[in-house]
C-alpha positions in Angstrom: -5.3 18.3 0.2 -3.2 17.5 -2.4 -1.8 14.1 -3.8 1.4 14.3 -2.0 -0.1 15.1 1.2 -2.3 12.0 0.5 0.7 9.8 0.0 2.2 11.1 3.1 -1.1 10.2 5.3 -1.5 6.8 3.7 2.5 6.1 4.6 2.1 7.4 8.2 -1.0 4.8 8.6 1.2 2.1 7.2 4.2 3.0 9.6 1.6 3.0 12.4 0.1 -0.3 11.3 3.6 -2.1 10.9 4.4 -0.9 14.4 1.7 -2.8 15.7 2.2 -6.0 13.9 3.0 -8.6 16.7 6.1 -11.2 15.8 3.7 -13.8 16.9 1.1 -13.0 14.1 3.4 -13.0 11.2 2.2 -16.5 9.9 -1.5 -15.7 10.1 -3.7 -15.5 6.8 -4.5 -11.8 5.4 -7.3 -11.0 3.1 -4.8 -10.6 0.2 -4.9 -14.1 -1.7 -1.3 -16.1 -1.6 0.1 -13.7 1.2 0.5 -14.7 5.0 1.3 -11.9 7.4 5.1 -11.9 6.9 4.9 -12.0 2.9 2.5 -9.2 3.1 4.7 -7.1 5.4 7.6 -7.8 3.5 5.9 -6.9 0.3 4.9 -3.7 1.8 8.1 -2.8 2.7 10.0 -3.6 -0.2 7.7 -1.9 -2.9 6.1 1.2 -0.5 9.4 1.8 1.3 12.4 1.1 -0.8 10.7 0.8 -3.8 8.9 4.2 -3.4 12.1 6.0 -3.2 13.6 4.3 -6.1 11.0 5.0 -8.2 11.1 8.7 -7.3 14.9 8.5 -8.0 14.2 6.3 -11.1 16.7 3.8 -10.0 16.1 -0.1 -10.4 15.2 -2.1 -7.8 17.7 -4.5 -6.4 17.5 -8.0 -7.8 16.6 -9.4 -4.5 14.1 -6.8 -3.4 11.3 -9.0 -3.7 12.8 -12.1 -2.0 14.1 -10.2 1.2 12.7 -11.1 4.7 12.5 -7.5 6.1 10.6 -8.9 9.3 13.7 -11.1 10.4 15.1 -7.9 11.7 13.6 -7.2 15.0 13.5 -3.6 14.0 11.9 -4.2 10.6 9.0 -1.7 11.6 11.0 0.9 12.8 13.2 0.7 9.9 10.4 0.8 7.6 9.0 4.1 9.1 12.3 5.7 8.5 12.4 4.4 4.9 8.9 5.9 4.3 10.0 9.3 5.6 12.6 9.2 3.0 10.2 7.8 0.4 7.9 10.4 1.0 10.4 13.3 1.1 11.7 12.1 -2.1 8.3 12.4 -3.6 8.2 16.0 -2.3 10.0 17.5 -5.1 8.0 18.9 -7.9 10.7 17.3 -10.4 9.7 14.0 -9.6 6.0 14.3 -10.5 7.2 15.2 -14.5 7.9 13.2 -17.3 7.9 9.2 -16.7 9.0 6.6 -14.5 9.4 3.1 -16.2 7.6 4.2 -19.2 4.7 5.3 -17.0 3.4 9.1 -16.4 5.0 9.8 -13.1 1.5 10.3 -11.5 0.6 7.1 -12.7 3.6 5.5 -11.1 2.4 7.6 -7.7 -1.0 6.2 -8.0 0.3 2.6 -8.3 2.5 3.2 -5.1 -0.3 4.9 -3.3 -2.7 1.4 -4.2 0.1 -0.7 -2.9 0.3 1.9 0.6 -3.5 1.9 1.0 -4.7 -1.4 0.0 -1.8 -3.6 1.6 -1.8 -1.3 4.6 -5.5 -2.1 4.9 -4.7 -5.9 4.5 -2.3 -5.8 7.0 -4.4 -4.1 9.6 -6.9 -6.7 9.1 -4.7 -9.5 9.3 -3.0 -8.2 12.6 -6.3 -7.1 14.2 -5.7 -3.3 13.8 -8.2 -0.6 12.5 -7.3 1.1 9.2 -7.6 4.9 9.6 -6.7 7.7 6.7 -8.0 11.1 6.4 -11.2 11.5 4.3 -9.7 13.0 1.3 -7.3 10.2 1.2 -10.1 7.7 1.4 -11.8 9.6 -1.5 -8.7 9.6 -3.5 -8.4 5.8 -2.9 -11.8 5.1 -4.0 -11.1 7.2 -7.1 -7.8 5.5 -7.9 -9.3 2.0 -7.2 -12.2 2.9 -9.5 -9.8 4.3 -12.4 -7.5 1.2 -12.5 -9.3 -1.6 -11.2 -10.0 -3.1 -14.8 -6.2 -2.9 -15.5 -5.3 -4.7 -12.4 -8.0 -7.4 -12.8 -6.5 -8.2 -16.0 -3.0 -8.4 -14.4 -4.5 -10.6 -11.7 -3.6 -7.5 -8.8 -7.4 -7.3 -8.0 -10.1 -10.1 -7.7 -13.7 -9.6 -8.7 -15.5 -6.7 -7.0 -17.2 -7.7 -3.6 -20.6 -6.8 -3.0 -21.2 -4.4 -0.1 -24.2 -2.7 1.6 -25.9 0.4 0.4 -23.9 3.6 2.1 -20.5 1.9 2.9 -17.8 4.1 3.3 -15.0 5.2 0.4 -12.4 3.0 2.2 -14.9 0.0 2.3 -16.0 0.6 -1.2 -12.4 0.8 -2.4 -11.5 -2.5 -0.7 -14.6 -4.2 -2.4 -14.0 -2.9 -5.7 -10.5 -4.2 -5.7 -11.7 -7.7 -4.8 -11.1 -7.7 -1.3 -14.0 -8.3 1.4 -14.1 -5.2 3.5 -15.2 -7.2 6.5 -12.7 -9.8 6.6 -12.1 -11.2 9.8 -9.6 -14.1 9.3 
């Protein structure tokens, strides 16, 4: 499975999870410090929906992107799924993977967006009582990406300190723990 296919897999899962978010759970806590479910959902939509397509096109984010409440619209989950389809399609163009995006190699930007999709998708799934399901190859890439970028993300407060997990934990659980989240978080 190539990287684009793994981005598509994680995008499908993010769309499935957002479709399962009940409006009455938007104020619930999440495993992601500083985010309730509404804030987490809005962050996910902003950066992995709209932002992912804009990055592929090398266009700037709108000034208000980080402050929009996408969840105020009753159709937000469906619109997010449609935006994810456009975003994934934008990254299907081989030319997008060439050069730099915002002074970062294009594949590094893709990795950052992939981490957002997977880890915040997992956060949202846990916060709303859903399972997080990605293909084994996607989980392997997630673990490798977290391992590669964990130090830098910790430096910028994007990840917490690693959480201990039992031996034999799966790739997703291990990646989540390395990112500073409790893979067994229950609310």
